[in-house]
DOKEKOL-983256 format. One record per residue (C-alpha): residue number from 0; x negated, y negated, z. Coordinates in nm, 3 decimals. Layout:
N
BAMI num       u       v       w
BAMI NUM       X       Y       Z
...
//
This chain:
364
BAMI num       u       v       w
BAMI   0  -0.758   3.585  -1.534
BAMI   1  -1.059   3.357  -1.395
BAMI   2  -1.263   3.508  -1.148
BAMI   3  -1.245   3.454  -0.781
BAMI   4  -1.605   3.320  -0.732
BAMI   5  -1.540   3.082  -1.039
BAMI   6  -1.229   2.961  -0.916
BAMI   7  -1.422   2.913  -0.584
BAMI   8  -1.695   2.705  -0.708
BAMI   9  -1.453   2.452  -0.890
BAMI  10  -1.258   2.414  -0.586
BAMI  11  -1.506   2.341  -0.397
BAMI  12  -1.643   2.046  -0.643
BAMI  13  -1.275   1.936  -0.619
BAMI  14  -1.322   1.954  -0.258
BAMI  15  -1.644   1.724  -0.302
BAMI  16  -1.451   1.502  -0.524
BAMI  17  -1.167   1.474  -0.239
BAMI  18  -1.372   1.381   0.020
BAMI  19  -1.479   1.020  -0.167
BAMI  20  -1.115   0.917  -0.063
BAMI  21  -1.119   0.975   0.296
BAMI  22  -1.077   0.621   0.494
BAMI  23  -0.941   0.452   0.153
BAMI  24  -0.625   0.682   0.078
BAMI  25  -0.421   0.643   0.400
BAMI  26  -0.132   0.693   0.451
BAMI  27  -0.175   0.945   0.151
BAMI  28  -0.395   1.269   0.154
BAMI  29  -0.738   1.260   0.039
BAMI  30  -0.722   1.486  -0.303
BAMI  31  -0.934   1.591  -0.593
BAMI  32  -0.871   1.768  -0.929
BAMI  33  -1.092   1.890  -1.208
BAMI  34  -0.997   2.010  -1.528
BAMI  35  -1.208   2.334  -1.691
BAMI  36  -1.176   2.423  -2.019
BAMI  37  -1.384   2.700  -2.178
BAMI  38  -1.625   2.712  -1.937
BAMI  39  -1.668   2.319  -1.971
BAMI  40  -1.514   2.017  -1.689
BAMI  41  -1.306   1.797  -1.885
BAMI  42  -1.184   1.592  -1.615
BAMI  43  -1.237   1.492  -1.264
BAMI  44  -1.025   1.286  -1.062
BAMI  45  -1.004   1.198  -0.692
BAMI  46  -0.718   0.998  -0.488
BAMI  47  -0.796   0.619  -0.545
BAMI  48  -0.826   0.314  -0.275
BAMI  49  -0.491   0.276  -0.159
BAMI  50  -0.378   0.653  -0.251
BAMI  51  -0.336   0.588  -0.600
BAMI  52  -0.348   0.644  -0.885
BAMI  53  -0.353   1.027  -0.801
BAMI  54  -0.668   1.281  -0.862
BAMI  55  -0.459   1.420  -1.135
BAMI  56  -0.372   1.157  -1.302
BAMI  57  -0.703   1.007  -1.298
BAMI  58  -0.854   1.363  -1.436
BAMI  59  -0.598   1.399  -1.707
BAMI  60  -0.638   1.043  -1.808
BAMI  61  -1.041   1.158  -1.840
BAMI  62  -0.930   1.455  -2.052
BAMI  63  -0.654   1.326  -2.278
BAMI  64  -0.562   1.594  -2.538
BAMI  65  -0.841   1.800  -2.409
BAMI  66  -0.602   1.877  -2.112
BAMI  67  -0.394   2.158  -2.329
BAMI  68  -0.460   2.491  -2.254
BAMI  69  -0.723   2.388  -1.954
BAMI  70  -0.710   2.507  -1.589
BAMI  71  -0.630   2.278  -1.293
BAMI  72  -0.821   2.283  -0.962
BAMI  73  -0.660   2.081  -0.702
BAMI  74  -0.749   2.071  -0.344
BAMI  75  -0.346   2.006  -0.250
BAMI  76  -0.070   2.118  -0.376
BAMI  77   0.034   1.882  -0.677
BAMI  78   0.339   1.619  -0.578
BAMI  79   0.665   1.660  -0.673
BAMI  80   0.870   1.358  -0.595
BAMI  81   0.892   1.060  -0.752
BAMI  82   0.710   0.770  -0.566
BAMI  83   0.523   0.434  -0.754
BAMI  84   0.447   0.711  -1.011
BAMI  85   0.624   1.018  -1.149
BAMI  86   0.539   1.377  -0.985
BAMI  87   0.193   1.467  -1.063
BAMI  88   0.330   1.859  -1.125
BAMI  89   0.504   1.749  -1.382
BAMI  90   0.223   1.537  -1.524
BAMI  91   0.019   1.855  -1.540
BAMI  92   0.308   2.035  -1.707
BAMI  93   0.377   1.781  -1.988
BAMI  94  -0.039   1.774  -2.060
BAMI  95  -0.032   2.118  -2.132
BAMI  96  -0.202   2.258  -1.832
BAMI  97  -0.204   2.659  -1.875
BAMI  98  -0.316   2.751  -1.570
BAMI  99  -0.315   2.552  -1.168
BAMI 100  -0.551   2.691  -0.872
BAMI 101  -0.467   2.495  -0.557
BAMI 102  -0.636   2.532  -0.247
BAMI 103  -0.342   2.442  -0.011
BAMI 104   0.028   2.392   0.018
BAMI 105   0.152   2.014   0.060
BAMI 106   0.336   2.021   0.406
BAMI 107   0.562   1.700   0.332
BAMI 108   0.884   1.798   0.321
BAMI 109   0.899   1.604  -0.004
BAMI 110   0.652   1.819  -0.181
BAMI 111   0.644   2.186   0.040
BAMI 112   0.624   2.434  -0.215
BAMI 113   0.837   2.195  -0.519
BAMI 114   0.540   2.113  -0.704
BAMI 115   0.417   2.477  -0.713
BAMI 116   0.745   2.574  -0.851
BAMI 117   0.789   2.308  -1.088
BAMI 118   0.430   2.484  -1.215
BAMI 119   0.567   2.840  -1.224
BAMI 120   0.930   2.763  -1.366
BAMI 121   0.719   2.593  -1.677
BAMI 122   0.511   2.874  -1.716
BAMI 123   0.217   2.798  -1.561
BAMI 124   0.000   3.057  -1.389
BAMI 125  -0.045   2.959  -1.043
BAMI 126  -0.274   3.046  -0.764
BAMI 127  -0.275   2.935  -0.385
BAMI 128  -0.525   2.928  -0.108
BAMI 129  -0.875   2.908  -0.261
BAMI 130  -1.062   2.742  -0.014
BAMI 131  -0.766   2.692   0.193
BAMI 132  -0.927   2.632   0.556
BAMI 133  -1.177   2.385   0.419
BAMI 134  -0.892   2.196   0.222
BAMI 135  -0.667   2.193   0.539
BAMI 136  -0.967   2.102   0.753
BAMI 137  -1.035   1.800   0.513
BAMI 138  -0.638   1.633   0.497
BAMI 139  -0.607   1.743   0.867
BAMI 140  -0.517   1.388   0.962
BAMI 141  -0.235   1.390   0.692
BAMI 142  -0.101   1.739   0.780
BAMI 143  -0.095   1.580   1.168
BAMI 144   0.059   1.306   1.057
BAMI 145   0.327   1.506   0.908
BAMI 146   0.380   1.752   1.140
BAMI 147   0.317   1.597   1.466
BAMI 148   0.356   1.253   1.384
BAMI 149   0.021   1.119   1.469
BAMI 150  -0.270   1.101   1.276
BAMI 151  -0.637   1.294   1.367
BAMI 152  -0.855   1.129   1.602
BAMI 153  -1.198   1.218   1.589
BAMI 154  -1.420   1.150   1.933
BAMI 155  -1.741   0.996   1.853
BAMI 156  -2.047   0.966   2.157
BAMI 157  -2.402   0.871   2.118
BAMI 158  -2.564   0.985   2.439
BAMI 159  -2.882   1.074   2.619
BAMI 160  -2.951   1.457   2.645
BAMI 161  -2.789   1.417   3.003
BAMI 162  -2.465   1.267   2.877
BAMI 163  -2.495   0.939   2.963
BAMI 164  -2.404   0.632   2.715
BAMI 165  -2.574   0.297   2.892
BAMI 166  -2.775   0.235   3.208
BAMI 167  -2.615   0.137   3.519
BAMI 168  -2.621  -0.192   3.406
BAMI 169  -2.449  -0.182   3.079
BAMI 170  -2.786  -0.186   2.861
BAMI 171  -2.719   0.063   2.569
BAMI 172  -2.909  -0.070   2.259
BAMI 173  -3.002   0.125   2.152
BAMI 174  -2.939   0.474   2.281
BAMI 175  -2.969   0.683   1.940
BAMI 176  -3.186   0.558   1.634
BAMI 177  -3.136   0.428   1.310
BAMI 178  -3.062   0.699   1.110
BAMI 179  -2.798   0.861   1.382
BAMI 180  -2.675   0.448   1.379
BAMI 181  -2.687   0.474   0.966
BAMI 182  -2.453   0.829   1.027
BAMI 183  -2.217   0.642   1.258
BAMI 184  -2.142   0.395   0.985
BAMI 185  -2.068   0.645   0.758
BAMI 186  -1.824   0.803   0.996
BAMI 187  -1.663   0.475   1.035
BAMI 188  -1.605   0.436   0.618
BAMI 189  -1.446   0.800   0.640
BAMI 190  -1.179   0.698   0.895
BAMI 191  -0.894   0.434   0.822
BAMI 192  -0.901   0.336   1.192
BAMI 193  -1.166   0.260   1.466
BAMI 194  -1.035   0.249   1.797
BAMI 195  -1.167   0.091   2.148
BAMI 196  -1.058  -0.043   2.454
BAMI 197  -1.042  -0.366   2.598
BAMI 198  -1.352  -0.281   2.838
BAMI 199  -1.579  -0.226   2.486
BAMI 200  -1.446  -0.573   2.345
BAMI 201  -1.546  -0.769   2.653
BAMI 202  -1.858  -0.653   2.703
BAMI 203  -1.983  -0.615   2.347
BAMI 204  -1.746  -0.867   2.125
BAMI 205  -1.829  -0.577   1.846
BAMI 206  -1.740  -0.598   1.443
BAMI 207  -1.675  -0.219   1.446
BAMI 208  -1.739  -0.272   1.070
BAMI 209  -1.952  -0.036   0.824
BAMI 210  -2.269  -0.190   0.765
BAMI 211  -2.371   0.034   0.493
BAMI 212  -2.511  -0.132   0.160
BAMI 213  -2.172  -0.089  -0.083
BAMI 214  -1.977   0.035   0.140
BAMI 215  -1.897  -0.312   0.327
BAMI 216  -1.570  -0.273   0.184
BAMI 217  -1.456   0.071   0.388
BAMI 218  -1.458  -0.079   0.743
BAMI 219  -1.177   0.093   0.919
BAMI 220  -0.861  -0.119   1.103
BAMI 221  -0.986  -0.198   1.407
BAMI 222  -0.755  -0.076   1.746
BAMI 223  -0.767  -0.198   2.080
BAMI 224  -0.626  -0.054   2.373
BAMI 225  -0.562  -0.413   2.597
BAMI 226  -0.293  -0.299   2.850
BAMI 227  -0.338  -0.684   3.028
BAMI 228  -0.413  -0.833   2.657
BAMI 229  -0.762  -0.953   2.708
BAMI 230  -0.856  -1.042   2.335
BAMI 231  -0.943  -1.361   2.260
BAMI 232  -0.856  -1.552   1.978
BAMI 233  -1.250  -1.628   1.968
BAMI 234  -1.347  -1.221   1.945
BAMI 235  -1.477  -1.159   1.639
BAMI 236  -1.203  -0.895   1.609
BAMI 237  -0.961  -1.151   1.634
BAMI 238  -1.137  -1.389   1.379
BAMI 239  -1.153  -1.146   1.114
BAMI 240  -0.827  -0.979   1.190
BAMI 241  -0.667  -1.107   0.839
BAMI 242  -0.872  -0.914   0.652
BAMI 243  -0.942  -0.621   0.890
BAMI 244  -0.611  -0.564   0.996
BAMI 245  -0.667  -0.566   1.388
BAMI 246  -0.433  -0.367   1.589
BAMI 247  -0.375  -0.469   1.956
BAMI 248  -0.170  -0.246   2.173
BAMI 249  -0.046  -0.416   2.506
BAMI 250   0.139  -0.386   2.825
BAMI 251   0.147  -0.750   2.979
BAMI 252   0.345  -0.997   2.800
BAMI 253   0.215  -1.308   2.718
BAMI 254   0.391  -1.591   2.454
BAMI 255   0.143  -1.768   2.445
BAMI 256  -0.152  -1.589   2.378
BAMI 257   0.022  -1.322   2.122
BAMI 258   0.127  -1.612   1.891
BAMI 259  -0.229  -1.714   1.910
BAMI 260  -0.330  -1.377   1.785
BAMI 261  -0.066  -1.325   1.538
BAMI 262  -0.196  -1.635   1.391
BAMI 263  -0.465  -1.526   1.338
BAMI 264  -0.348  -1.185   1.174
BAMI 265  -0.360  -0.980   1.497
BAMI 266  -0.061  -0.731   1.511
BAMI 267   0.006  -0.685   1.830
BAMI 268   0.225  -0.400   1.992
BAMI 269   0.373  -0.417   2.330
BAMI 270   0.424  -0.060   2.488
BAMI 271   0.526   0.017   2.802
BAMI 272   0.200   0.221   2.899
BAMI 273  -0.130   0.156   2.693
BAMI 274  -0.264   0.475   2.856
BAMI 275   0.038   0.687   2.688
BAMI 276  -0.167   0.824   2.393
BAMI 277   0.122   1.022   2.260
BAMI 278   0.329   0.691   2.215
BAMI 279   0.035   0.480   2.088
BAMI 280  -0.046   0.776   1.841
BAMI 281   0.333   0.807   1.719
BAMI 282   0.333   0.422   1.608
BAMI 283  -0.008   0.439   1.443
BAMI 284   0.127   0.745   1.206
BAMI 285   0.460   0.545   1.172
BAMI 286   0.196   0.256   0.995
BAMI 287   0.028   0.471   0.836
BAMI 288  -0.312   0.559   1.003
BAMI 289  -0.426   0.887   0.932
BAMI 290  -0.765   0.934   1.075
BAMI 291  -0.880   0.706   1.376
BAMI 292  -1.247   0.740   1.528
BAMI 293  -1.276   0.675   1.857
BAMI 294  -1.593   0.472   1.974
BAMI 295  -1.453   0.372   2.333
BAMI 296  -1.614   0.409   2.685
BAMI 297  -1.665   0.735   2.889
BAMI 298  -1.323   0.635   3.006
BAMI 299  -1.124   0.620   2.666
BAMI 300  -1.325   0.926   2.545
BAMI 301  -1.165   1.100   2.878
BAMI 302  -0.821   0.994   2.791
BAMI 303  -0.835   1.155   2.446
BAMI 304  -0.946   1.508   2.593
BAMI 305  -0.706   1.475   2.871
BAMI 306  -0.433   1.424   2.630
BAMI 307  -0.557   1.677   2.414
BAMI 308  -0.533   1.443   2.129
BAMI 309  -0.968   1.492   2.049
BAMI 310  -0.941   1.629   1.776
BAMI 311  -1.268   1.650   1.691
BAMI 312  -1.567   1.556   1.876
BAMI 313  -1.904   1.360   1.692
BAMI 314  -2.158   1.407   1.929
BAMI 315  -2.520   1.205   1.851
BAMI 316  -2.770   1.332   2.143
BAMI 317  -3.084   1.164   2.195
BAMI 318  -3.394   1.273   2.317
BAMI 319  -3.420   1.044   2.615
BAMI 320  -3.274   1.076   2.967
BAMI 321  -3.142   0.788   3.151
BAMI 322  -3.010   0.954   3.479
BAMI 323  -2.672   1.036   3.772
BAMI 324  -2.745   0.648   3.775
BAMI 325  -2.649   0.582   3.395
BAMI 326  -2.277   0.527   3.273
BAMI 327  -2.125   0.885   3.154
BAMI 328  -2.022   0.981   2.827
BAMI 329  -1.696   1.127   2.959
BAMI 330  -1.513   1.031   3.280
BAMI 331  -1.344   1.174   3.531
BAMI 332  -1.120   1.481   3.397
BAMI 333  -0.990   1.576   3.742
BAMI 334  -1.039   1.935   3.661
BAMI 335  -0.937   2.181   3.900
BAMI 336  -1.077   2.496   3.722
BAMI 337  -1.353   2.558   3.425
BAMI 338  -1.059   2.711   3.248
BAMI 339  -0.893   2.383   3.221
BAMI 340  -1.176   2.207   3.029
BAMI 341  -1.126   2.135   2.677
BAMI 342  -1.282   2.390   2.459
BAMI 343  -1.429   2.269   2.092
BAMI 344  -1.556   2.496   1.871
BAMI 345  -1.927   2.440   1.685
BAMI 346  -1.870   2.309   1.335
BAMI 347  -2.239   2.188   1.215
BAMI 348  -2.544   2.053   1.405
BAMI 349  -2.802   1.874   1.196
BAMI 350  -3.097   1.637   1.282
BAMI 351  -3.095   1.251   1.213
BAMI 352  -3.468   1.164   1.292
BAMI 353  -3.540   1.242   1.658
BAMI 354  -3.171   1.278   1.736
BAMI 355  -2.920   1.575   1.689
BAMI 356  -2.541   1.527   1.557
BAMI 357  -2.330   1.799   1.699
BAMI 358  -1.965   1.825   1.507
BAMI 359  -1.713   1.996   1.706
BAMI 360  -1.338   2.063   1.624
BAMI 361  -1.082   2.170   1.884
BAMI 362  -1.011   2.509   1.971
BAMI 363  -0.667   2.612   1.900
//
């Protein structure tokens, strides 16, 4: 029996591998796997872009015949269903794994304990729940998609210390410094979608891509809440839709506009109300999104807070002030009492040059 401390050490390393897949593996979860034998790591793997190969397949391929008698550390219960490949639980059994340590059970009904049962029935010693909370948080988007039919939403705010995101005239370049902006691009790389309102598109004509060297290919798919369908074929997000997978939610129907955008590769999705975030999020989940970064203006931020869909907040705070005439980071919430205010738990604080990044998770 391996020590609890060793199990946690190897599992934390496997979680580090799993994070490499965030933003590239949807609709699959981001999983890490480490194979250990006689105190030596003989195989490592993580979910590859597009969701396959799975982490276990990568680790087993690296270990080869040496996998027999090894311990597998997997950040999510190995799958038990046949998809494009066979079940990972069976692959571990066939490789001769003697012990499997898991971080958290898979809530997908196709797995949900079946992977653990395959291992146990084959005589593999199993342990579940090692670093469970960390693993569940890492794949929170996948879990939400499976259990609540919506992706995880991270609201990204870059504001002054008095909570303003721009001058009254709209000037916002730049609120934060270069280090904070680079970290913001890393957040983009870790999400499969990036959502803005039509106001941001009309004011800035943004690219919403990841511009970190070597990670340009990890730009998330743009998602636009555009009730009156103001996106034009000349906008950058329309021009690059064929490679970026731009999705536009709109209420107003205009066959000519829709056709022109669709010709460029934009997916136009007509809904009754673009402010109905429950309906929007359900459609995003149906299309495979698990993690969406919200980079809208104050009103978009407020809409996610009011709907209870702000699962995480990444707040970049700059050491400068604009004043009450500046544009607020969060619009009107219509609160009647402080008890109604959305509550969050502080997760981490880090300094990025002259700026501060505070990361919060929604208080359940």
